[in-house]
C-alpha positions in Angstrom: 43.2 -2.5 -41.4 45.0 -6.0 -41.0 47.5 -7.3 -43.4 49.0 -10.8 -44.2 52.6 -11.4 -45.8 51.7 -13.6 -48.7 54.3 -16.5 -49.5 54.9 -15.8 -53.1 56.8 -12.8 -52.7 58.6 -10.1 -50.7 55.5 -7.5 -50.8 52.6 -7.5 -48.4 49.5 -7.5 -49.3 46.5 -5.4 -48.1 43.3 -7.1 -46.2 40.4 -5.7 -46.0 38.6 -7.8 -44.0 37.7 -6.9 -40.4 38.5 -9.2 -37.7 35.1 -9.5 -35.5 36.7 -11.6 -32.7 38.0 -9.1 -30.3 34.9 -7.0 -30.6 32.9 -9.7 -29.9 35.0 -10.1 -26.8 34.8 -6.6 -26.2 30.9 -6.4 -26.1 30.7 -9.8 -24.2 33.0 -8.6 -21.7 30.5 -5.3 -21.4 27.8 -7.5 -21.1 29.2 -9.1 -18.0 30.0 -6.0 -16.4 26.9 -4.5 -17.0 25.1 -7.7 -15.7 26.8 -7.6 -12.4 26.5 -3.9 -12.0 22.5 -3.6 -12.7 21.8 -5.5 -9.6 24.1 -3.1 -7.5 22.9 0.1 -8.6 19.4 -0.6 -6.9 20.2 -0.8 -3.3 17.6 -3.1 -1.0 18.4 -2.5 2.6 15.7 -4.9 4.7 14.9 -3.0 7.8 12.2 -4.0 10.4 10.0 -0.7 11.1 8.7 -1.0 15.1 4.8 -0.7 14.9 3.2 2.6 16.3 0.0 2.7 18.2 -0.4 6.1 17.5 -3.4 7.3 15.9 -3.0 9.0 11.9 -3.4 12.5 12.3 -6.6 13.8 10.4 -5.3 16.0 7.3 -7.5 19.2 6.7 -8.9 19.1 3.1 -10.2 21.8 2.6 -7.9 25.0 3.4 -10.1 28.7 4.3 -9.6 30.5 1.3 -9.6 34.7 2.1 -9.1 36.7 -0.8 -8.3 40.7 -0.8 -9.7 42.1 -3.7 -8.3 45.2 -5.9 -10.8 47.2 -4.1 -9.5 46.1 -0.6 -12.6 44.1 -0.1 -11.9 41.0 1.9 -14.0 37.9 1.2 -14.0 34.4 3.1 -14.6 30.8 0.9 -17.5 33.2 -1.9 -18.6 35.5 0.6 -17.8 39.4 1.5 -16.9 40.2 4.9 -16.4 43.4 6.5 -13.0 44.0 8.6 -14.8 44.8 12.1 -16.4 40.8 11.7 -13.6 39.0 10.0 -12.3 37.2 13.0 -15.8 36.1 14.3 -16.7 34.9 10.5 -13.3 32.9 10.1 -13.7 31.4 13.4 -17.4 30.7 12.7 -16.0 29.0 9.1 -13.4 26.5 11.1 -15.3 25.8 13.9 -13.0 27.9 15.8 -9.8 25.2 15.0 -7.3 27.8 14.7 -4.9 24.8 13.1 -6.8 25.6 10.0 -4.8 26.3 7.1 -6.2 29.9 5.5 -4.6 30.5 2.1 -4.5 33.9 1.5 -4.5 35.3 -2.3 -4.7 38.7 -3.1 -5.1 41.0 -6.3 -1.8 41.9 -8.1 -2.9 45.5 -7.8 -3.0 45.2 -4.1 -0.6 46.9 -2.2 1.9 45.0 -0.1 1.1 46.7 3.1 -3.0 46.1 2.4 -1.6 42.6 2.6 -0.1 42.8 5.4 -2.7 44.2 7.4 -5.2 41.2 6.3 -2.4 38.6 7.5 -2.0 40.7 10.5 -6.1 40.1 11.2 -5.7 36.6 10.4 -2.8 36.5 12.9 -4.5 38.6 15.7 -7.5 35.6 15.3 -5.2 33.1 16.3 -4.4 31.3 13.0 -0.8 30.7 12.1 -0.8 28.2 9.6 -0.8 31.2 6.3 -0.1 30.1 2.7 0.2 32.8 -0.1 -1.4 31.2 -3.2 -0.1 32.5 -6.5 -0.2 31.5 -10.4 2.5 29.4 -11.7 4.5 31.8 -14.4 5.8 30.0 -17.6 9.2 29.1 -17.4 11.3 31.4 -19.3 12.9 30.5 -22.2 
């Protein structure tokens, strides 16, 4: 609170008015600071990149799904296959391209050792890009 000295006597009268001038000054200073700082927060760096003559690599949009069911049967895509003919069927589906991504999905009741046997089958067939498929768990909370 501000106080004012009155001319009439020796008592100080209480003034309940708020002096807004310092408040406006502070707000204007903050406004100027933010106006100056905002463009500095976004960095814009100009770089002249060289051009490349390399062809874009074609990304394999359709990976091959290998499914290991709970009864340990294998399926390539939607077709069941025997383990003995698995490598030949995989090569037929991928047209011999060993760079094809293979996504392996297995039933949760399948033993880890059986899953590793299927991964070894895929690797022996020459495929090294193997991914495991699972369901996304709900966040704990």
